[in-house]
N, C-alpha and C positions, 0 to 999 in steps of 0.2 A: 552433368548428372542431374536427374530429375529429383526435385525435393519430395520427401515423404510427407504426404498431407497430415495435417494435425488432426487430433480427434474430433474437434469441432467441424472442420471441413469435411471429414469422413461422414459425420452425422448428417451434414447439410446435404452431401451427395445422395446419401440413402434416402433423405426425405424427398428430394426431387424425383428419384427413381420411383418412389412409392406414389408420388403425386401423378407422374406420368402414366403409371400403370393403372391407378384409379381412374384417371381421365380417359384412357382408352377403353377400360372395362365399362365405364358408365356411358361413353358414346356408343359403344357397340350394343349395350343392353337397350338403350333408348331407341336405336335404329330397328333392333329386332321387335321391340313392342310396337313401334310406329307401323312397320310392315305387317305386323300381326293384326293391327286394327284395320289396316287396309283389307286384309284377308276377311276379317270379321264382316264388314260391310258388304264385301264382294260375295261371300257365302250366303249372307243374309238374302242377297239378290237372287242368285241362281239356284241355290238349294231350296229356298222358298218356292221358286217357280216350279222345281221339279216335283214338289209334293203334290201339285195339281195338274201337272203338264200332260199326263197320260190322258185324263179325262177331258181336258180342254181340246186336245187334238182331235179326240173322238167327236166332240160337239162341233168342230169346224168341218166334219165330214171325213176325216181320215179313218181308215179301217184298222182293225187289230193288227193285221199283216204289215200295213204301212207304218203304224206307230212303232212296231218292233224292229222293222227294218231301219227306219230313221234314226231310232234310238242306237242301234247297233253301228250304223255308219257314223253317227255323231260321236260315239265313244271312240271308235276306231280313229276317226280324224283327230279327236282330241288327244289321243296318245301317240299315234304313229308320226304325226307332223312335228312332234317334239324333237325328233331325231334331226330334222332339218333346221328347226328354229334354234336348237342347241348349237349346231355347227355354225350357223350364222352369227350367233352371239359371240362365240369364241374367235371367230375370223375377224369380226368387225370391232369387237369389244364395245359395242354400243348397247350394253345391257339395258340401260334405262329406256332407250327408244323402243326396244322390243317389249319391255314390261308395260310402259304407258300405252302403246298401241294395242297390245293384247288385252289389257284390262278394259280399256274403252270399248273395244269390240264386243268383249264378252258381256259386260254388265249392260250396255245400251241395247243389245239384242233382246233383252228380257222385257222392259217396258214397251218396246216396239210391238210385242205380241198383243198389246191391248188395242192396237190399231187394225188387227186382223178382222176382215169382215166375215160375216156368216158364209160357210162353205169355202172359206179361204184356206184350206188345209195346205195347199201347196206353199203359200207364203208362210204360214206358221211352221211348217217343216224346215223351210229354208232358213228361218231364224234359229230354230233349235240347232241346226248344224253350224251356223255362224257363230253361235255362243261357244260351241265346243272348239271351233277353230281359234277363237280368241284365247281361250284357255291354253291351247297348245302353243300359241305364239309366245305367251308371257312366261309360262311355267318354268322351263329350264333356266332362263336368264334371272328370274325371280329367286328360284332356289340358290342359284349361284351367288347373288348378292347377299342373301341370308347366310349362306355358308361362310362368307368372308367374316362377317360379325360373329357368327357362332363360334368360330375357332378362337375368339377371344374370351368368351364366357363359358364355353364348354359345349361341344358340338351337339351332344344329346339334348342337353337343357335348352339350347337355343332353338333347335327345331321343335322341342316340345312346347315351348312357349307359342310358337307360330301355330302349331296344330291346336293348341287349346283354344286360342282365340279364333281360329278358323272354324273350329267346330262349334264354338259358342254361336257364331253367326249362323251356322247350319241349323243350330237348335232354334234360334229365334225367328228365322224366316218362316218356317212352316207354322210356328205358333202365332205369329202376327197375322198370317193369311188365314188361319183358323178363326181368329177374332173377327177379320174383316168380313168373312163369309157369315159369320154368327150375326154380326150387326146388319149387314146387307140382306141376309136371308137367302135361301136356295130355291126360291120360287122360280126365278129366271136365271138358272145356273150359268148360262153362257155370259150374260151381263155381269154377274157377280164375279166370275173369273177374270173378266176384262178389267173390272175395278181392281182386283187383286194385282194384276201385272202393272197397272198404272201406279198403284201405291208403291210397288217395288222400284219405281224410277227414283225414289227418295234416296234409298241406300245406294242406288247405282250412281246418282250424281255425287254423294259423298265419297264413294270409292275413287272416282276420277279425280276429285278435288284433293283427296288425301295422298295419292300416289304422285301428283304434280308437286305437292308440299314436300313429300319425302325426297323426291329428285333434287329439289332446290336446296333442302337443308343438308342432304348427304349425297352430293354429286359423285363422290369417289369412295364407295364403301369397301373396295378392294384394299385400302390402306389399313384396314383393321386386322388383315391377316398378315403375319410376318412371313417373308420368303425364306424358308430354311433350306429346303432342297428343291428348288424349282425345276420342274420337268416340262418339257415342251412337247413330249411324244406320249400319246396314250396307247397303251398295249394291253391286249386280252391276256392277263396273267392267269394262271390256274385258280388263285384265290377269288379273282373277279368272275371267272366263269362259274365256279361252284356257287358263289353268292347269287349270281344272276339266276342260276337254275333253281336255287331255293326260293327266291323271290317269286319266280314265274309259277313254280308249283303251288305256292301259297295262293296266288292270284287265281290260278285255275281252279282251286278247290273252294274258293270264297264265294258263295253265291250272292248275286247282286240282290239289293234289298227290295226290288220289284218283285221278285219271286216270293220273298217273305210276305209282303203285303197282299199279293195274290192268294197265298195259302190262307192268310188270316181271314180275308174276305170269303173264300170259299167255305171255310170251316164255321164261320160265323162266330169265332172266338171273341172278337171285339166288335162293337158297334162300328158301322161303316163310316160314320162322321169322325171318328177318333183314329182312323188308320194313318192320317198324317202326323198325329202325335206320337205314334209308334217310332216313326223315323226321327222325330225331334228327340225322343228318348234316347235312341241308339246313338245320336250325335252327342248328346250330353255325356253318355258313358265314354265315347270316343275321346272327348275333350279332356276329361280326367285321366283316362288311361294313358294318353299321350304324355301328360306331365309326369306320371309315376314311371313309366318305362323309359322315357327320355333321361330322367334322373338316373335310373338304374343303368342305362347304356353307358353313361359316363364313368360308372363304378365297375361294371363287369363286362362291358363290350357286347359282342354279338350274343353272349349267353342270355341277354335280356330278350332278344328275338326268339330264342328257343323257349324260354319260359312263357312268353305271350302267345306263341303259337300253340303249345301244349294247352293253355287256358282256353283257346278258342276252337281247338280241333274238332270238338264234338258239338258244336253249336247247332249244326243241322239236325242232329238226332233229337234235340229238344224241341226244335221248331216244326220240322216236317213230319215226324213220326207221332205227332200228338195234336189233338184239337183242344187241349186244356189250356186255357189263358195263363195260368202261372208258369207252365212248362214253357210256353212259347215266349213268355217275358223273360225267363232265365236264358233262353237261347238267344234272345235279342241282346241281352246284356252281354253274354260272351261274344257275340258278333261285334259289338261296339268296342270290347276290350281288344280284340284282334285287329280291328281296322285302325283304332287309335295308335296302338303300338307300331304297327307297320308303317303307317303314314308318317310317324315322327322319326322312328329308328332307321328306316330304310333310306331317308335322305341323309341322316347323320352319318350312317355307315358309308354311304356313297361318297360323301364329301371327304371322308378319311382316305378312301381307296383311290380317288381320282386326283391326279395333280391339278393345282390352281389354274394353270393356263389352258387346261382342257376340260374344265369342270362343266360348263354348259353342255358340251358334246357328251360327257359321261352321264349327266342327269337325263339327256335326251335318250340315250341308249337304255338306260334302266327303266325309264317310264314308258318307253315304247314297247319294250319287252313285257313289262307289267300289264300294259293295257291290252296287247294282243292276247296274252294268256287269260286275262279277265274276260275278254270278249269270247274267246273260244270255249272257256269254262262255263260262262254263263249260259251260252248257247246249249252246251251238252247237258248241263243240269237242268236246263228248262225242259229239254227233251226227255230226260230220264224222269222228271217229275210227272209228265204226262203218262209215262208208262207205269211207274210205282215210285212214290216218295223214298222208299227204302233204299232203291239203287242211288238216288240223289245223296242221301246221307252217307252212304258207304263210300262213294267216290270222293266226296267233299273231305271226309275224315282221312282217307287213304292219301290223298294228295297233300294235305297239310302235315301228316306224319312224315311223309317222304321228304317234305321241305326241311324238317327238323334234322333229317340225316345228312342232308346236304349242308346245313348250317354247321354241323359238327365237323364235316370234312373240310369246310372252308376254314374254321377255326384251327384245325390240326394242320392245314397247309400253311396258313399265315405264321403259326408258331414255328413250323419247320424251316420257313424262309428267314426267320430272324435268328435262328441258331448258326 
């Protein structure tokens, strides 16, 4: 017969269990913050570049039609290729290889733009597409690694910290370039922008160094997630399909920020020199919204997405139906709330729906659908803006409110399956 442990032995066992739990929690949180800092420097690089990219491509000789086409193709590659890279990550289990290669390709394409000669628009456009391909390569594998650690600290909270640091970088990047152009002056704009891209080589190098350090320190992040009901097969269940439909409707109705800056420039609501700061402000709102709604997701689940979507549903009305800077600023604030909540909760919810062994594939499916819907929606909303901004605002609000309906159906379906 097994002897009954004494009270002292029982207390010692409990103490060891608490220490192991604390150690796992602490390690997972450290990994999440480390990958968040990687995202911070990465976003500082490519989001900083995006704030001046359109004008830079124009200065290299690209027409407006070419810029629009390249931007669309870049985003399409940046999302659609995630289906392939996610599948490869799950099949090979070489998550770190894809993360390191993708990050390196993405961030080094940006400072390379400083080497583009005058009238070198073909090379510049190629680098823009290459940067988006790099993002597609690393994204599903990176989200999968973070999801392993997030399961230990709270899925919503884990992805919220990631999004907060990510968007902090997206805020700092445009601000840094604003300062660089302020110091350099805009007398020779092409030369000033080349200096900006060269300056972005610093956060690009830091990104690569940090991701290599993270891989060396945490070679197997999958150990953070406990295998409770491991599944090897991924199926399109009704709740998954409903959630996918909701996410795509949201993306379809969520106007790209380039349309917002276009409207701000046409209405002269803000000085032209400050347009990049509008994007920086939206990224700051995005960061704090991600923290709040990530925390809320751990409390109330998908209902947090319903709340955030209702908050952002009418952002287009405040922006595109007015030339008043205060109205537009409030609309941009709502845009930032919607984007921050979606970017954090979408990944958190996906990691709960998708089995561990097929998570990169699932992330690839989610993000590919999201990207295609965003591309088609931005195309349609841009066309509607040329006809009448009222049509843009109406379609944007209708799509997001329809997404709320599908979120509700997804919640009901999930509840019915548990009964």
